[in-house]
PLY file of the C-alpha trace (Angstrom):
ply
format ascii 1.0
element vertex 276
property float x
property float y
property float z
element edge 275
property int vertex1
property int vertex2
end_header
64.87 -48.42 -18.12
64.42 -50.36 -14.89
62.28 -52.96 -16.69
65.05 -53.49 -19.27
67.69 -54.02 -16.59
65.49 -56.42 -14.69
64.91 -58.51 -17.83
68.62 -58.59 -18.74
69.51 -59.51 -15.20
67.01 -62.34 -15.34
68.53 -63.71 -18.53
72.08 -63.54 -17.11
71.07 -65.19 -13.91
69.40 -68.00 -15.81
72.49 -68.46 -17.97
74.96 -68.42 -15.08
72.81 -70.69 -13.01
72.83 -73.37 -15.62
76.67 -73.36 -15.83
76.39 -75.34 -19.04
78.52 -74.46 -22.06
76.39 -72.91 -24.82
76.46 -73.95 -28.40
76.54 -71.20 -31.02
72.97 -71.96 -31.89
71.79 -71.58 -28.31
73.92 -68.51 -27.87
72.29 -66.89 -30.88
68.90 -67.88 -29.55
69.70 -66.28 -26.24
70.84 -63.11 -27.97
67.64 -63.05 -29.99
65.65 -63.62 -26.85
67.60 -60.85 -25.16
66.91 -58.48 -28.04
63.23 -59.42 -27.98
63.07 -58.86 -24.26
64.85 -55.53 -24.65
62.34 -54.48 -27.30
59.43 -55.53 -25.10
61.04 -53.72 -22.18
61.34 -50.58 -24.27
57.69 -50.94 -25.30
56.64 -51.43 -21.70
58.68 -48.40 -20.63
56.97 -46.34 -23.32
53.58 -47.57 -22.10
54.50 -46.73 -18.50
55.60 -43.23 -19.56
52.36 -42.79 -21.46
50.38 -43.99 -18.46
52.28 -41.61 -16.18
51.52 -38.74 -18.56
47.86 -39.75 -18.73
47.80 -40.05 -14.96
49.23 -36.54 -14.62
46.61 -35.20 -17.04
43.90 -36.96 -15.09
45.16 -35.42 -11.86
44.99 -31.99 -13.49
41.51 -32.70 -14.78
40.42 -33.93 -11.35
41.87 -30.78 -9.75
40.06 -28.58 -12.31
36.83 -30.47 -11.77
37.23 -30.18 -8.02
37.73 -26.41 -8.35
34.68 -26.19 -10.62
32.68 -28.24 -8.15
33.81 -26.03 -5.25
32.85 -22.92 -7.20
29.47 -24.35 -8.17
28.86 -25.52 -4.62
29.74 -22.06 -3.28
27.41 -20.43 -5.81
24.69 -22.90 -4.94
25.06 -22.12 -1.24
24.85 -18.40 -2.00
21.78 -18.92 -4.17
20.24 -21.10 -1.49
20.89 -18.39 1.11
19.44 -15.77 -1.22
16.42 -17.97 -1.84
15.93 -18.47 1.88
16.20 -14.72 2.49
13.90 -13.96 -0.44
11.42 -16.58 0.69
11.42 -15.05 4.16
10.89 -11.56 2.71
8.11 -12.83 0.43
6.43 -14.43 3.42
6.73 -11.19 5.40
5.48 -9.07 2.50
2.59 -11.45 1.94
1.66 -11.12 5.61
1.89 -7.33 5.44
-0.19 -7.28 2.25
-2.84 -9.45 3.86
-2.98 -7.10 6.86
-3.35 -4.11 4.53
-6.08 -5.84 2.57
-7.91 -6.70 5.78
-7.61 -3.10 6.99
-8.77 -1.82 3.59
-11.84 -4.02 3.87
-12.51 -2.61 7.34
-12.14 0.96 6.02
-14.43 0.20 3.08
-16.98 -1.31 5.47
-16.77 1.80 7.69
-17.23 4.05 4.64
-20.24 2.04 3.51
-21.65 2.30 7.00
-21.09 6.06 6.96
-22.67 6.44 3.51
-25.66 4.37 4.61
-26.07 6.50 7.74
-25.73 9.68 5.68
-28.37 8.57 3.19
-30.73 7.55 5.99
-30.24 10.94 7.69
-30.99 12.76 4.44
-34.24 10.81 4.05
-35.30 11.61 7.62
-34.59 15.32 7.16
-36.43 15.49 3.86
-39.47 13.88 5.44
-39.33 16.12 8.52
-38.78 19.34 6.54
-41.01 18.51 3.59
-43.30 21.42 4.28
-40.48 23.97 4.01
-38.93 22.87 0.73
-41.04 25.24 -1.33
-39.86 28.11 0.89
-36.19 27.72 -0.02
-35.06 24.66 1.95
-33.13 21.81 0.32
-31.35 18.71 1.56
-28.55 17.02 -0.37
-25.38 14.98 0.13
-21.93 16.27 -0.79
-18.62 14.59 -0.01
-20.21 12.22 2.49
-21.95 15.03 4.38
-25.60 16.11 4.53
-26.19 19.76 3.68
-29.41 21.42 4.82
-29.53 24.67 2.90
-32.00 27.36 4.05
-32.50 30.47 1.96
-32.20 33.70 3.93
-35.81 34.59 3.11
-36.90 31.45 5.00
-35.10 32.56 8.17
-34.52 36.32 8.24
-36.11 39.58 7.18
-33.92 41.50 4.73
-30.63 42.59 6.34
-31.64 41.19 9.72
-30.03 38.61 12.02
-33.30 37.95 13.89
-34.97 34.66 12.89
-38.62 35.09 11.93
-41.46 32.77 12.93
-41.44 30.69 9.78
-37.70 30.12 10.16
-38.12 29.10 13.79
-40.67 26.48 12.82
-38.23 24.95 10.32
-35.40 24.94 12.86
-37.60 23.31 15.53
-38.34 20.48 13.10
-34.62 20.21 12.30
-33.65 20.13 15.99
-36.12 17.30 16.62
-34.37 15.16 13.98
-30.86 16.07 15.16
-31.67 15.12 18.76
-32.45 11.62 17.55
-29.03 11.42 15.84
-26.45 11.92 18.61
-23.55 10.70 16.43
-23.85 13.63 14.03
-21.60 16.71 14.22
-23.31 19.98 13.26
-21.71 23.01 11.60
-23.79 26.13 10.90
-22.38 28.22 8.04
-23.56 31.69 7.13
-23.27 32.83 3.47
-24.07 36.14 1.79
-24.10 37.60 -1.70
-21.43 40.06 -2.82
-23.47 43.19 -2.37
-22.06 45.59 0.19
-23.93 46.00 3.47
-25.39 49.48 3.84
-26.85 51.12 6.94
-27.22 48.00 9.10
-25.95 49.50 12.33
-23.76 47.02 14.19
-23.34 44.90 11.04
-20.38 46.42 9.23
-19.96 44.07 6.26
-20.83 40.67 4.84
-18.42 38.98 7.24
-20.38 40.32 10.19
-23.70 39.44 8.58
-22.70 35.85 7.78
-21.19 35.21 11.23
-24.08 36.77 13.14
-26.72 34.88 11.18
-24.84 31.59 11.73
-24.59 32.37 15.44
-28.32 33.21 15.61
-29.22 29.84 14.08
-26.82 27.91 16.32
-28.15 29.68 19.40
-31.76 28.98 18.45
-31.00 25.28 17.87
-29.56 25.01 21.39
-32.26 27.16 23.05
-35.27 25.71 21.25
-37.58 23.23 22.99
-35.65 19.98 23.22
-32.61 21.97 22.09
-29.50 20.43 20.57
-26.46 19.85 22.77
-24.24 22.93 22.14
-21.11 20.73 22.31
-22.13 19.31 18.94
-22.33 22.67 17.16
-19.95 25.11 15.52
-20.93 28.41 13.87
-18.89 30.03 11.10
-19.29 32.87 8.64
-18.20 32.43 5.02
-19.25 35.88 3.84
-19.56 36.11 0.03
-16.63 33.81 -0.78
-18.37 30.47 -1.33
-21.20 31.28 -3.75
-23.32 28.48 -5.18
-24.10 30.62 -8.24
-21.44 32.98 -9.66
-24.06 34.96 -11.60
-25.13 38.55 -10.86
-28.87 38.17 -11.47
-31.28 38.65 -8.56
-32.01 34.92 -8.61
-28.28 34.05 -8.42
-27.72 36.51 -5.57
-30.71 35.05 -3.68
-29.23 31.53 -3.95
-25.98 32.75 -2.41
-27.73 34.32 0.62
-28.25 31.24 2.73
-27.57 29.30 5.90
-26.05 25.86 5.38
-26.25 23.36 8.21
-23.59 20.73 7.51
-24.18 17.38 9.19
-21.22 14.99 9.41
-21.39 11.48 10.87
-18.74 11.01 13.53
-15.84 9.15 11.93
-13.86 8.08 14.99
-13.99 4.44 13.92
-12.84 5.33 10.40
-10.02 7.58 11.64
-8.79 4.88 14.00
-8.67 2.39 11.13
-6.75 4.81 8.90
-4.19 5.58 11.63
-3.35 1.92 12.20
0 1
1 2
2 3
3 4
4 5
5 6
6 7
7 8
8 9
9 10
10 11
11 12
12 13
13 14
14 15
15 16
16 17
17 18
18 19
19 20
20 21
21 22
22 23
23 24
24 25
25 26
26 27
27 28
28 29
29 30
30 31
31 32
32 33
33 34
34 35
35 36
36 37
37 38
38 39
39 40
40 41
41 42
42 43
43 44
44 45
45 46
46 47
47 48
48 49
49 50
50 51
51 52
52 53
53 54
54 55
55 56
56 57
57 58
58 59
59 60
60 61
61 62
62 63
63 64
64 65
65 66
66 67
67 68
68 69
69 70
70 71
71 72
72 73
73 74
74 75
75 76
76 77
77 78
78 79
79 80
80 81
81 82
82 83
83 84
84 85
85 86
86 87
87 88
88 89
89 90
90 91
91 92
92 93
93 94
94 95
95 96
96 97
97 98
98 99
99 100
100 101
101 102
102 103
103 104
104 105
105 106
106 107
107 108
108 109
109 110
110 111
111 112
112 113
113 114
114 115
115 116
116 117
117 118
118 119
119 120
120 121
121 122
122 123
123 124
124 125
125 126
126 127
127 128
128 129
129 130
130 131
131 132
132 133
133 134
134 135
135 136
136 137
137 138
138 139
139 140
140 141
141 142
142 143
143 144
144 145
145 146
146 147
147 148
148 149
149 150
150 151
151 152
152 153
153 154
154 155
155 156
156 157
157 158
158 159
159 160
160 161
161 162
162 163
163 164
164 165
165 166
166 167
167 168
168 169
169 170
170 171
171 172
172 173
173 174
174 175
175 176
176 177
177 178
178 179
179 180
180 181
181 182
182 183
183 184
184 185
185 186
186 187
187 188
188 189
189 190
190 191
191 192
192 193
193 194
194 195
195 196
196 197
197 198
198 199
199 200
200 201
201 202
202 203
203 204
204 205
205 206
206 207
207 208
208 209
209 210
210 211
211 212
212 213
213 214
214 215
215 216
216 217
217 218
218 219
219 220
220 221
221 222
222 223
223 224
224 225
225 226
226 227
227 228
228 229
229 230
230 231
231 232
232 233
233 234
234 235
235 236
236 237
237 238
238 239
239 240
240 241
241 242
242 243
243 244
244 245
245 246
246 247
247 248
248 249
249 250
250 251
251 252
252 253
253 254
254 255
255 256
256 257
257 258
258 259
259 260
260 261
261 262
262 263
263 264
264 265
265 266
266 267
267 268
268 269
269 270
270 271
271 272
272 273
273 274
274 275
């Protein structure tokens, strides 16, 4: 509306300023010009209104886009923070994994070292005790340990806890090897068959027999020439409860009557690695 008034005011001012009487023809021309200007003014007003509406819509769109941008920027910042935290955790976990892998390699190396030492010890014992293997002596490896198994007939008379001469000779040879291997722990285990002990005086049952025989062997190993350090030995009795042959034949029972000397490499290095 303002545009229309401005145009009409311009026409009137021009007319009044001239102060010249108008002919009918000029008057009609002025009226036509006025009507044309009024129409143009109306058109311009419509365009202005349309532009104002478009401008309002654009403002709304800009506001919506700004909100979307703010939301996306906030989400991006959160994702970036999460990525930074995740990256830090991945770095930490990678470091921990590397440490575990390094420690695992150290443990594996220690186990290989133990297995190599165990195999070497077995070979030395087999060579040293070769002459007794036909008399009921065997050397084997089980669970990383060396087992020297001596049949009771190699060491003791029937029902006795006194080591005979042949048994002493075998144990002297064994002691000589063990003295050269100071990093070996020694456990002497006594085993019996499941037959009840009868009329053996101070020996009341298979528990007594297994313990006393183990103690006799341990004592001889420490008292023998160039005896073994007693701090390295333990003596235990297993009675009839860990048979190597569950059968009831004389041969099976003979296998179960035995002394087992269990040799274990000291594993301090391995234990320290595992505890880390």
